[in-house]
VOTIGU-299237 format. One record per residue (C-alpha): y, x, z; residue in three letters. Coordinates in nm, 2 decimals, padded with zeros to 4 digits. Example, Ala and Ser with C-alpha at 12.3 -4.5 7.8 and 13.67 -1.06 7.14 Angstrom:
# VOTIGU-299237
<rec yy="-00.45" xx="01.23" zz="00.78" r="ALA"/>
<rec yy="-00.11" xx="01.37" zz="00.71" r="SER"/>
This chain:
# VOTIGU-299237
<rec yy="06.17" xx="01.35" zz="16.78" r="MET"/>
<rec yy="06.28" xx="01.49" zz="17.11" r="ARG"/>
<rec yy="06.47" xx="01.24" zz="17.32" r="ASN"/>
<rec yy="06.84" xx="01.34" zz="17.38" r="LEU"/>
<rec yy="06.89" xx="01.36" zz="17.75" r="THR"/>
<rec yy="07.19" xx="01.52" zz="17.93" r="PRO"/>
<rec yy="06.96" xx="01.81" zz="18.03" r="ARG"/>
<rec yy="06.85" xx="01.87" zz="17.67" r="SER"/>
<rec yy="07.21" xx="01.85" zz="17.54" r="VAL"/>
<rec yy="07.32" xx="02.11" zz="17.80" r="LEU"/>
<rec yy="07.03" xx="02.34" zz="17.71" r="LEU"/>
<rec yy="07.12" xx="02.31" zz="17.34" r="GLY"/>
<rec yy="07.48" xx="02.41" zz="17.41" r="LEU"/>
<rec yy="07.40" xx="02.68" zz="17.67" r="ALA"/>
<rec yy="07.25" xx="02.92" zz="17.42" r="ALA"/>
<rec yy="07.53" xx="02.94" zz="17.16" r="PRO"/>
<rec yy="07.81" xx="02.92" zz="17.42" r="LEU"/>
<rec yy="07.65" xx="03.17" zz="17.65" r="GLY"/>
<rec yy="07.59" xx="03.41" zz="17.36" r="ALA"/>
<rec yy="07.95" xx="03.39" zz="17.25" r="LEU"/>
<rec yy="08.08" xx="03.45" zz="17.60" r="VAL"/>
<rec yy="07.85" xx="03.74" zz="17.65" r="PHE"/>
<rec yy="07.94" xx="03.89" zz="17.31" r="ALA"/>
<rec yy="08.31" xx="03.85" zz="17.39" r="ALA"/>
<rec yy="08.26" xx="04.04" zz="17.72" r="LEU"/>
<rec yy="08.07" xx="04.32" zz="17.55" r="VAL"/>
<rec yy="08.33" xx="04.36" zz="17.28" r="CYS"/>
<rec yy="08.60" xx="04.35" zz="17.54" r="GLY"/>
<rec yy="08.43" xx="04.63" zz="17.73" r="ILE"/>
<rec yy="08.39" xx="04.84" zz="17.41" r="ILE"/>
<rec yy="08.75" xx="04.79" zz="17.32" r="LEU"/>
<rec yy="08.87" xx="04.89" zz="17.66" r="ALA"/>
<rec yy="08.64" xx="05.20" zz="17.66" r="ALA"/>
<rec yy="08.78" xx="05.31" zz="17.32" r="THR"/>
<rec yy="09.14" xx="05.28" zz="17.44" r="GLY"/>
<rec yy="09.22" xx="04.95" zz="17.26" r="ASN"/>
<rec yy="09.36" xx="04.64" zz="17.42" r="SER"/>
<rec yy="09.13" xx="04.33" zz="17.40" r="PRO"/>
<rec yy="09.44" xx="04.11" zz="17.43" r="ILE"/>
<rec yy="09.61" xx="04.28" zz="17.14" r="ASP"/>
<rec yy="09.29" xx="04.24" zz="16.93" r="THR"/>
<rec yy="09.26" xx="03.87" zz="17.00" r="VAL"/>
<rec yy="09.63" xx="03.83" zz="16.92" r="ASP"/>
<rec yy="09.59" xx="04.01" zz="16.59" r="ALA"/>
<rec yy="09.29" xx="03.79" zz="16.50" r="MET"/>
<rec yy="09.48" xx="03.48" zz="16.60" r="ALA"/>
<rec yy="09.78" xx="03.58" zz="16.39" r="THR"/>
<rec yy="09.54" xx="03.65" zz="16.09" r="ALA"/>
<rec yy="09.39" xx="03.30" zz="16.13" r="ALA"/>
<rec yy="09.73" xx="03.14" zz="16.07" r="GLN"/>
<rec yy="09.77" xx="03.30" zz="15.73" r="ARG"/>
<rec yy="09.66" xx="03.07" zz="15.44" r="PRO"/>
<rec yy="09.53" xx="03.36" zz="15.24" r="ARG"/>
<rec yy="09.30" xx="03.47" zz="15.53" r="THR"/>
<rec yy="09.17" xx="03.12" zz="15.57" r="LEU"/>
<rec yy="09.10" xx="03.08" zz="15.20" r="VAL"/>
<rec yy="08.92" xx="03.41" zz="15.18" r="ASN"/>
<rec yy="08.72" xx="03.32" zz="15.49" r="SER"/>
<rec yy="08.61" xx="02.99" zz="15.33" r="VAL"/>
<rec yy="08.52" xx="03.17" zz="15.01" r="ASN"/>
<rec yy="08.32" xx="03.43" zz="15.20" r="SER"/>
<rec yy="08.15" xx="03.15" zz="15.40" r="ALA"/>
<rec yy="08.05" xx="02.97" zz="15.08" r="THR"/>
<rec yy="07.84" xx="03.26" zz="14.95" r="VAL"/>
<rec yy="07.71" xx="03.34" zz="15.30" r="TYR"/>
<rec yy="07.60" xx="02.98" zz="15.34" r="TYR"/>
<rec yy="07.40" xx="02.98" zz="15.02" r="LEU"/>
<rec yy="07.24" xx="03.30" zz="15.12" r="ALA"/>
<rec yy="07.16" xx="03.16" zz="15.46" r="ALA"/>
<rec yy="06.99" xx="02.85" zz="15.32" r="VAL"/>
<rec yy="06.78" xx="03.07" zz="15.09" r="ALA"/>
<rec yy="06.66" xx="03.27" zz="15.39" r="VAL"/>
<rec yy="06.62" xx="02.95" zz="15.60" r="ALA"/>
<rec yy="06.38" xx="02.79" zz="15.35" r="ILE"/>
<rec yy="06.15" xx="03.09" zz="15.40" r="GLY"/>
<rec yy="06.20" xx="03.09" zz="15.78" r="PHE"/>
<rec yy="06.08" xx="02.73" zz="15.80" r="ARG"/>
<rec yy="05.75" xx="02.84" zz="15.66" r="MET"/>
<rec yy="05.75" xx="03.15" zz="15.88" r="LYS"/>
<rec yy="05.81" xx="03.36" zz="15.57" r="LEU"/>
<rec yy="06.07" xx="03.64" zz="15.59" r="PHE"/>
<rec yy="06.23" xx="03.65" zz="15.25" r="ASN"/>
<rec yy="06.43" xx="03.98" zz="15.27" r="ILE"/>
<rec yy="06.45" xx="03.98" zz="14.89" r="GLY"/>
<rec yy="06.74" xx="03.74" zz="14.87" r="VAL"/>
<rec yy="06.97" xx="04.04" zz="14.81" r="ASP"/>
<rec yy="06.78" xx="04.15" zz="14.50" r="GLY"/>
<rec yy="06.72" xx="03.80" zz="14.38" r="GLN"/>
<rec yy="07.09" xx="03.70" zz="14.37" r="TYR"/>
<rec yy="07.21" xx="04.03" zz="14.21" r="ARG"/>
<rec yy="06.95" xx="04.02" zz="13.93" r="LEU"/>
<rec yy="07.03" xx="03.65" zz="13.88" r="ALA"/>
<rec yy="07.40" xx="03.70" zz="13.88" r="ALA"/>
<rec yy="07.38" xx="03.99" zz="13.63" r="MET"/>
<rec yy="07.15" xx="03.81" zz="13.38" r="LEU"/>
<rec yy="07.34" xx="03.48" zz="13.40" r="SER"/>
<rec yy="07.67" xx="03.66" zz="13.36" r="ALA"/>
<rec yy="07.54" xx="03.83" zz="13.05" r="ALA"/>
<rec yy="07.44" xx="03.49" zz="12.91" r="LEU"/>
<rec yy="07.76" xx="03.32" zz="13.01" r="ALA"/>
<rec yy="07.97" xx="03.59" zz="12.84" r="GLY"/>
<rec yy="07.77" xx="03.58" zz="12.52" r="ALA"/>
<rec yy="07.98" xx="03.48" zz="12.21" r="ALA"/>
<rec yy="07.75" xx="03.19" zz="12.11" r="PHE"/>
<rec yy="07.82" xx="03.02" zz="12.45" r="MET"/>
<rec yy="08.18" xx="02.96" zz="12.35" r="ASP"/>
<rec yy="08.06" xx="02.69" zz="12.11" r="ASN"/>
<rec yy="07.91" xx="02.48" zz="12.39" r="LEU"/>
<rec yy="08.09" xx="02.22" zz="12.60" r="PRO"/>
<rec yy="08.23" xx="02.36" zz="12.93" r="SER"/>
<rec yy="08.01" xx="02.14" zz="13.15" r="PHE"/>
<rec yy="07.69" xx="02.24" zz="12.96" r="LEU"/>
<rec yy="07.79" xx="02.60" zz="12.96" r="ARG"/>
<rec yy="07.84" xx="02.61" zz="13.34" r="ILE"/>
<rec yy="07.52" xx="02.41" zz="13.40" r="ALA"/>
<rec yy="07.32" xx="02.65" zz="13.18" r="LEU"/>
<rec yy="07.46" xx="02.95" zz="13.36" r="THR"/>
<rec yy="07.37" xx="02.81" zz="13.70" r="ILE"/>
<rec yy="07.02" xx="02.70" zz="13.58" r="ALA"/>
<rec yy="06.95" xx="03.05" zz="13.44" r="VAL"/>
<rec yy="07.05" xx="03.20" zz="13.77" r="ALA"/>
<rec yy="06.82" xx="02.97" zz="13.96" r="MET"/>
<rec yy="06.53" xx="03.04" zz="13.73" r="LEU"/>
<rec yy="06.58" xx="03.42" zz="13.76" r="VAL"/>
<rec yy="06.60" xx="03.40" zz="14.14" r="GLY"/>
<rec yy="06.29" xx="03.18" zz="14.16" r="ALA"/>
<rec yy="06.10" xx="03.40" zz="13.92" r="GLY"/>
<rec yy="06.18" xx="03.72" zz="14.11" r="TRP"/>
<rec yy="06.08" xx="03.55" zz="14.44" r="ALA"/>
<rec yy="05.77" xx="03.41" zz="14.28" r="GLY"/>
<rec yy="05.64" xx="03.77" zz="14.23" r="LEU"/>
<rec yy="05.63" xx="03.81" zz="14.61" r="ALA"/>
<rec yy="05.47" xx="03.47" zz="14.65" r="ALA"/>
<rec yy="05.20" xx="03.56" zz="14.39" r="LEU"/>
<rec yy="05.13" xx="03.89" zz="14.57" r="LEU"/>
<rec yy="05.09" xx="03.71" zz="14.90" r="LYS"/>
<rec yy="04.86" xx="03.43" zz="14.79" r="VAL"/>
<rec yy="04.64" xx="03.65" zz="14.56" r="THR"/>
<rec yy="04.63" xx="03.98" zz="14.74" r="ARG"/>
<rec yy="04.75" xx="03.91" zz="15.09" r="GLY"/>
<rec yy="05.05" xx="04.14" zz="15.05" r="VAL"/>
<rec yy="05.31" xx="04.07" zz="15.32" r="SER"/>
<rec yy="05.63" xx="03.92" zz="15.18" r="GLU"/>
<rec yy="05.83" xx="04.16" zz="15.39" r="VAL"/>
<rec yy="05.69" xx="04.46" zz="15.21" r="ILE"/>
<rec yy="05.69" xx="04.31" zz="14.87" r="SER"/>
<rec yy="06.05" xx="04.17" zz="14.89" r="THR"/>
<rec yy="06.18" xx="04.51" zz="15.01" r="ILE"/>
<rec yy="06.01" xx="04.68" zz="14.71" r="MET"/>
<rec yy="06.14" xx="04.41" zz="14.48" r="LEU"/>
<rec yy="06.49" xx="04.46" zz="14.61" r="ASN"/>
<rec yy="06.47" xx="04.83" zz="14.51" r="ALA"/>
<rec yy="06.33" xx="04.74" zz="14.17" r="ILE"/>
<rec yy="06.60" xx="04.48" zz="14.11" r="ALA"/>
<rec yy="06.86" xx="04.75" zz="14.20" r="THR"/>
<rec yy="06.73" xx="04.99" zz="13.94" r="TYR"/>
<rec yy="06.68" xx="04.72" zz="13.69" r="LEU"/>
<rec yy="07.04" xx="04.60" zz="13.72" r="VAL"/>
<rec yy="07.16" xx="04.96" zz="13.69" r="SER"/>
<rec yy="06.95" xx="05.00" zz="13.38" r="TYR"/>
<rec yy="07.07" xx="04.69" zz="13.21" r="LEU"/>
<rec yy="07.43" xx="04.74" zz="13.32" r="LEU"/>
<rec yy="07.50" xx="04.99" zz="13.05" r="ASN"/>
<rec yy="07.72" xx="04.97" zz="12.74" r="PRO"/>
<rec yy="07.42" xx="05.03" zz="12.53" r="ALA"/>
<rec yy="07.25" xx="04.72" zz="12.67" r="ARG"/>
<rec yy="07.42" xx="04.42" zz="12.84" r="LEU"/>
<rec yy="07.75" xx="04.58" zz="12.96" r="ALA"/>
<rec yy="08.07" xx="04.69" zz="12.81" r="GLU"/>
<rec yy="08.34" xx="04.93" zz="12.93" r="THR"/>
<rec yy="08.67" xx="04.80" zz="13.07" r="THR"/>
<rec yy="08.99" xx="04.93" zz="12.91" r="ALA"/>
<rec yy="09.18" xx="05.16" zz="13.14" r="GLY"/>
<rec yy="08.91" xx="05.17" zz="13.40" r="SER"/>
<rec yy="08.59" xx="05.35" zz="13.48" r="ASN"/>
<rec yy="08.43" xx="05.02" zz="13.57" r="ASN"/>
<rec yy="08.17" xx="04.86" zz="13.34" r="ILE"/>
<rec yy="08.04" xx="04.51" zz="13.34" r="GLY"/>
<rec yy="07.91" xx="04.22" zz="13.13" r="THR"/>
<rec yy="08.13" xx="04.05" zz="12.88" r="ALA"/>
<rec yy="08.40" xx="03.84" zz="13.05" r="LYS"/>
<rec yy="08.33" xx="03.48" zz="13.08" r="ILE"/>
<rec yy="08.60" xx="03.28" zz="12.89" r="THR"/>
<rec yy="08.78" xx="02.99" zz="13.03" r="GLU"/>
<rec yy="08.52" xx="02.73" zz="12.91" r="GLY"/>
<rec yy="08.26" xx="02.89" zz="13.13" r="GLY"/>
<rec yy="08.47" xx="02.92" zz="13.44" r="GLN"/>
<rec yy="08.48" xx="02.69" zz="13.74" r="VAL"/>
<rec yy="08.84" xx="02.61" zz="13.85" r="PRO"/>
<rec yy="08.92" xx="02.65" zz="14.22" r="GLY"/>
<rec yy="09.12" xx="02.44" zz="14.46" r="PHE"/>
<rec yy="09.48" xx="02.55" zz="14.53" r="GLU"/>
<rec yy="09.60" xx="02.60" zz="14.88" r="VAL"/>
<rec yy="09.97" xx="02.60" zz="14.97" r="SER"/>
<rec yy="10.09" xx="02.95" zz="15.08" r="GLY"/>
<rec yy="09.80" xx="03.13" zz="14.92" r="SER"/>
<rec yy="09.77" xx="03.28" zz="14.57" r="THR"/>
<rec yy="09.39" xx="03.28" zz="14.61" r="THR"/>
<rec yy="09.20" xx="02.96" zz="14.53" r="LYS"/>
<rec yy="08.91" xx="02.81" zz="14.72" r="VAL"/>
<rec yy="08.60" xx="02.84" zz="14.51" r="PHE"/>
<rec yy="08.53" xx="02.53" zz="14.31" r="GLY"/>
<rec yy="08.15" xx="02.58" zz="14.37" r="LEU"/>
<rec yy="08.21" xx="02.52" zz="14.74" r="ILE"/>
<rec yy="08.10" xx="02.17" zz="14.64" r="LEU"/>
<rec yy="07.77" xx="02.31" zz="14.51" r="LEU"/>
<rec yy="07.72" xx="02.48" zz="14.85" r="ALA"/>
<rec yy="07.77" xx="02.15" zz="15.03" r="ALA"/>
<rec yy="07.53" xx="01.97" zz="14.80" r="ILE"/>
<rec yy="07.27" xx="02.25" zz="14.86" r="VAL"/>
<rec yy="07.31" xx="02.20" zz="15.24" r="GLY"/>
<rec yy="07.27" xx="01.82" zz="15.21" r="VAL"/>
<rec yy="06.96" xx="01.86" zz="14.99" r="VAL"/>
<rec yy="06.81" xx="02.12" zz="15.23" r="TYR"/>
<rec yy="06.86" xx="01.88" zz="15.52" r="TRP"/>
<rec yy="06.72" xx="01.58" zz="15.34" r="PHE"/>
<rec yy="06.41" xx="01.75" zz="15.20" r="VAL"/>
<rec yy="06.31" xx="01.91" zz="15.53" r="LEU"/>
<rec yy="06.40" xx="01.61" zz="15.75" r="SER"/>
<rec yy="06.32" xx="01.31" zz="15.53" r="ARG"/>
<rec yy="06.04" xx="01.39" zz="15.29" r="THR"/>
<rec yy="05.67" xx="01.45" zz="15.31" r="LYS"/>
<rec yy="05.71" xx="01.79" zz="15.16" r="PHE"/>
<rec yy="05.95" xx="01.89" zz="15.43" r="GLY"/>
<rec yy="05.71" xx="01.78" zz="15.70" r="PHE"/>
<rec yy="05.43" xx="01.97" zz="15.54" r="GLU"/>
<rec yy="05.65" xx="02.28" zz="15.50" r="LEU"/>
<rec yy="05.74" xx="02.28" zz="15.87" r="LYS"/>
<rec yy="05.38" xx="02.19" zz="15.98" r="ALA"/>
<rec yy="05.24" xx="02.48" zz="15.78" r="THR"/>
<rec yy="05.49" xx="02.72" zz="15.94" r="GLY"/>
<rec yy="05.40" xx="02.60" zz="16.29" r="LEU"/>
<rec yy="05.03" xx="02.61" zz="16.24" r="SER"/>
<rec yy="04.84" xx="02.70" zz="15.93" r="GLU"/>
<rec yy="04.51" xx="02.59" zz="16.07" r="SER"/>
<rec yy="04.64" xx="02.25" zz="16.16" r="ALA"/>
<rec yy="04.80" xx="02.21" zz="15.82" r="ALA"/>
<rec yy="04.47" xx="02.30" zz="15.65" r="VAL"/>
<rec yy="04.29" xx="02.04" zz="15.87" r="ALA"/>
<rec yy="04.54" xx="01.78" zz="15.75" r="SER"/>
<rec yy="04.47" xx="01.86" zz="15.38" r="GLY"/>
<rec yy="04.77" xx="02.08" zz="15.31" r="VAL"/>
<rec yy="04.72" xx="02.38" zz="15.08" r="SER"/>
<rec yy="04.88" xx="02.68" zz="15.26" r="VAL"/>
<rec yy="04.89" xx="02.89" zz="14.94" r="LYS"/>
<rec yy="05.06" xx="02.61" zz="14.75" r="LYS"/>
<rec yy="05.32" xx="02.58" zz="15.02" r="MET"/>
<rec yy="05.38" xx="02.95" zz="15.03" r="VAL"/>
<rec yy="05.44" xx="02.96" zz="14.65" r="VAL"/>
<rec yy="05.67" xx="02.65" zz="14.65" r="ILE"/>
<rec yy="05.88" xx="02.76" zz="14.95" r="SER"/>
<rec yy="05.93" xx="03.11" zz="14.80" r="MET"/>
<rec yy="06.02" xx="02.96" zz="14.46" r="LEU"/>
<rec yy="06.28" xx="02.73" zz="14.63" r="LEU"/>
<rec yy="06.41" xx="03.01" zz="14.84" r="SER"/>
<rec yy="06.45" xx="03.23" zz="14.53" r="GLY"/>
<rec yy="06.62" xx="02.95" zz="14.33" r="ALA"/>
<rec yy="06.88" xx="02.90" zz="14.60" r="VAL"/>
<rec yy="06.92" xx="03.28" zz="14.62" r="ALA"/>
<rec yy="07.01" xx="03.27" zz="14.25" r="GLY"/>
<rec yy="07.30" xx="03.06" zz="14.34" r="LEU"/>
<rec yy="07.45" xx="03.30" zz="14.59" r="VAL"/>
<rec yy="07.65" xx="03.50" zz="14.33" r="GLY"/>
<rec yy="07.77" xx="03.20" zz="14.13" r="MET"/>
<rec yy="08.09" xx="03.11" zz="14.33" r="PRO"/>
<rec yy="08.21" xx="03.47" zz="14.29" r="GLN"/>
<rec yy="08.10" xx="03.50" zz="13.93" r="LEU"/>
<rec yy="08.23" xx="03.17" zz="13.79" r="LEU"/>
<rec yy="08.53" xx="03.14" zz="14.03" r="GLY"/>
<rec yy="08.68" xx="03.48" zz="14.06" r="ALA"/>
<rec yy="08.51" xx="03.78" zz="13.89" r="SER"/>
<rec yy="08.41" xx="03.62" zz="13.56" r="TYR"/>
<rec yy="08.19" xx="03.92" zz="13.49" r="THR"/>
<rec yy="07.91" xx="04.11" zz="13.67" r="TYR"/>
<rec yy="08.04" xx="04.47" zz="13.71" r="SER"/>
<rec yy="07.99" xx="04.77" zz="13.94" r="LEU"/>
<rec yy="08.22" xx="04.62" zz="14.21" r="ASP"/>
<rec yy="08.04" xx="04.29" zz="14.23" r="PHE"/>
<rec yy="07.99" xx="04.20" zz="14.61" r="PRO"/>
<rec yy="07.67" xx="04.36" zz="14.74" r="PRO"/>
<rec yy="07.47" xx="04.29" zz="15.05" r="GLY"/>
<rec yy="07.51" xx="03.92" zz="15.06" r="LEU"/>
<rec yy="07.14" xx="03.86" zz="15.11" r="GLY"/>
<rec yy="07.13" xx="04.06" zz="15.43" r="PHE"/>
<rec yy="07.44" xx="03.87" zz="15.57" r="VAL"/>
<rec yy="07.25" xx="03.55" zz="15.49" r="GLY"/>
<rec yy="06.97" xx="03.66" zz="15.73" r="ILE"/>
<rec yy="07.22" xx="03.70" zz="16.01" r="ALA"/>
<rec yy="07.38" xx="03.37" zz="15.94" r="VAL"/>
<rec yy="07.05" xx="03.19" zz="15.92" r="ALA"/>
<rec yy="06.95" xx="03.34" zz="16.26" r="LEU"/>
<rec yy="07.29" xx="03.24" zz="16.41" r="LEU"/>
<rec yy="07.27" xx="02.88" zz="16.27" r="GLY"/>
<rec yy="06.90" xx="02.85" zz="16.38" r="ARG"/>
<rec yy="06.81" xx="02.73" zz="16.02" r="ASN"/>
<rec yy="07.01" xx="02.41" zz="16.08" r="ASN"/>
<rec yy="07.24" xx="02.31" zz="15.79" r="PRO"/>
<rec yy="07.54" xx="02.24" zz="16.01" r="VAL"/>
<rec yy="07.47" xx="02.54" zz="16.24" r="GLY"/>
<rec yy="07.45" xx="02.77" zz="15.94" r="MET"/>
<rec yy="07.78" xx="02.63" zz="15.81" r="ALA"/>
<rec yy="07.96" xx="02.71" zz="16.14" r="VAL"/>
<rec yy="07.80" xx="03.06" zz="16.15" r="ALA"/>
<rec yy="07.90" xx="03.13" zz="15.79" r="ALA"/>
<rec yy="08.26" xx="03.04" zz="15.87" r="LEU"/>
<rec yy="08.26" xx="03.26" zz="16.18" r="LEU"/>
<rec yy="08.11" xx="03.55" zz="15.98" r="TRP"/>
<rec yy="08.36" xx="03.50" zz="15.70" r="GLY"/>
<rec yy="08.66" xx="03.49" zz="15.93" r="PHE"/>
<rec yy="08.54" xx="03.81" zz="16.11" r="LEU"/>
<rec yy="08.50" xx="03.99" zz="15.78" r="ASP"/>
<rec yy="08.85" xx="03.89" zz="15.66" r="ASN"/>
<rec yy="09.01" xx="03.95" zz="16.00" r="ALA"/>
<rec yy="08.91" xx="04.32" zz="15.98" r="ALA"/>
<rec yy="09.21" xx="04.40" zz="15.77" r="ASN"/>
<rec yy="09.45" xx="04.25" zz="16.02" r="ALA"/>
<rec yy="09.29" xx="04.45" zz="16.30" r="LEU"/>
<rec yy="09.33" xx="04.77" zz="16.09" r="ASP"/>
<rec yy="09.70" xx="04.70" zz="16.04" r="ILE"/>
<rec yy="09.74" xx="04.64" zz="16.42" r="SER"/>
<rec yy="09.58" xx="04.98" zz="16.49" r="GLY"/>
<rec yy="09.25" xx="04.85" zz="16.61" r="VAL"/>
<rec yy="08.95" xx="05.01" zz="16.43" r="PRO"/>
<rec yy="08.81" xx="04.76" zz="16.17" r="ARG"/>
<rec yy="08.46" xx="04.88" zz="16.27" r="GLU"/>
<rec yy="08.50" xx="04.67" zz="16.58" r="ILE"/>
<rec yy="08.43" xx="04.37" zz="16.36" r="VAL"/>
<rec yy="08.08" xx="04.51" zz="16.27" r="LEU"/>
<rec yy="08.01" xx="04.57" zz="16.64" r="ILE"/>
<rec yy="08.12" xx="04.21" zz="16.72" r="MET"/>
<rec yy="07.89" xx="04.07" zz="16.45" r="GLN"/>
<rec yy="07.60" xx="04.27" zz="16.56" r="GLY"/>
<rec yy="07.65" xx="04.18" zz="16.93" r="VAL"/>
<rec yy="07.68" xx="03.81" zz="16.84" r="ILE"/>
<rec yy="07.36" xx="03.81" zz="16.65" r="VAL"/>
<rec yy="07.17" xx="03.99" zz="16.92" r="LEU"/>
<rec yy="07.32" xx="03.77" zz="17.19" r="SER"/>
<rec yy="07.24" xx="03.44" zz="17.01" r="VAL"/>
<rec yy="06.88" xx="03.55" zz="16.94" r="VAL"/>
<rec yy="06.82" xx="03.65" zz="17.30" r="VAL"/>
<rec yy="07.00" xx="03.34" zz="17.44" r="ALA"/>
<rec yy="06.79" xx="03.10" zz="17.23" r="TYR"/>
<rec yy="06.47" xx="03.27" zz="17.33" r="GLU"/>
<rec yy="06.57" xx="03.25" zz="17.70" r="LEU"/>
<rec yy="06.65" xx="02.88" zz="17.66" r="VAL"/>
<rec yy="06.33" xx="02.82" zz="17.48" r="ARG"/>
<rec yy="06.12" xx="02.98" zz="17.75" r="ARG"/>
<rec yy="06.31" xx="02.78" zz="18.02" r="TYR"/>
<rec yy="06.25" xx="02.46" zz="17.83" r="ARG"/>
<rec yy="05.88" xx="02.53" zz="17.78" r="VAL"/>
<rec yy="05.84" xx="02.61" zz="18.15" r="ARG"/>
<rec yy="06.03" xx="02.29" zz="18.25" r="ALA"/>
<rec yy="05.81" xx="02.08" zz="18.02" r="GLU"/>
<rec yy="05.49" xx="02.24" zz="18.17" r="GLN"/>
<rec yy="05.62" xx="02.16" zz="18.52" r="GLN"/>
<rec yy="05.70" xx="01.80" zz="18.42" r="ALA"/>
<rec yy="05.35" xx="01.76" zz="18.27" r="VAL"/>
<rec yy="05.19" xx="01.91" zz="18.58" r="GLY"/>
<rec yy="05.38" xx="01.67" zz="18.81" r="LYS"/>
<rec yy="05.28" xx="01.37" zz="18.59" r="ALA"/>
<rec yy="04.92" xx="01.47" zz="18.61" r="LEU"/>
<rec yy="04.94" xx="01.52" zz="18.98" r="GLY"/>
<rec yy="05.08" xx="01.17" zz="19.03" r="ARG"/>
<rec yy="04.81" xx="01.02" zz="18.80" r="THR"/>
<rec yy="04.54" xx="01.20" zz="19.00" r="LYS"/>
<rec yy="04.69" xx="01.07" zz="19.33" r="THR"/>
<rec yy="04.70" xx="00.71" zz="19.20" r="LEU"/>
<rec yy="04.33" xx="00.74" zz="19.09" r="GLU"/>
<rec yy="04.23" xx="00.86" zz="19.43" r="GLU"/>
<rec yy="04.42" xx="00.58" zz="19.60" r="VAL"/>
<rec yy="04.26" xx="00.32" zz="19.37" r="SER"/>
<rec yy="03.91" xx="00.46" zz="19.45" r="ALA"/>
């Protein structure tokens, strides 16, 4: 474990703070160039942050973003790029929604019904990610290529199954179609917040548990050590008796299982059905959040909250006359700034460590010469 010195602490803070300052400057320049006042934009976002509804929606968005980020981060720790989180969570949400809305599920106790729905979602997500792992360890297919293809297959598979002739049903008075509505016994109640008609997802507790388990497994278990060691150097891991193929399969299965949870807060806490308007693209947001949080459970939580707030502040900007697209620009600039800033700090730290080692070797050589 690296010793915490004032210098290391400052370097750790320099990257995120410097990136945020740079992103704010770039966004300010863009706003000024497009004829919008940066001050008015900040004021509109600050006003939006004071509304309970905006805060609740931001927390709810952050909940699903965090689960997606953890799913991506598990792969990142093994140097695996699981782009397939998006397809994994959508397929898992649709199939688990079809199960949860089935008539026979009404006869089960509420706790068992919810647990079964979540378990099926995790199994579907893990199974879909497992296909990419199988292709990688048996045929050497890059997980980037296979998961992109599996995303497309999942999209068409969901479209095929989401049909009144199969797993879906039409909604009265609407062109929307979706799975049968999950009755009250299969729903997860939320937490009421004063001043807001929207509730905080009850499964925010599940997201917190996932974060704690992620931290514990990676930081306090032999498996976590082997996972990180394999990601850092496959040859060193093999020399230590670790099976790289086994670690690839396990990490992808775990990543897929967590990906299966991404749609659960929305499904069991708000939508109660998987329909055409179910939130898309959460897996790709998870990649950005994992990069922002540097795969750290606390860092990803902060990044998810920031991303969720920016998403929900877009409406306030639109009302104030500021183009809501500026939020997308801000998010993109923040991601790029953080990635570049962390790389610069990493290079500086490596150079400083090399200089320190060189100085230490020089002192040792001098002492040996004096002793001789």
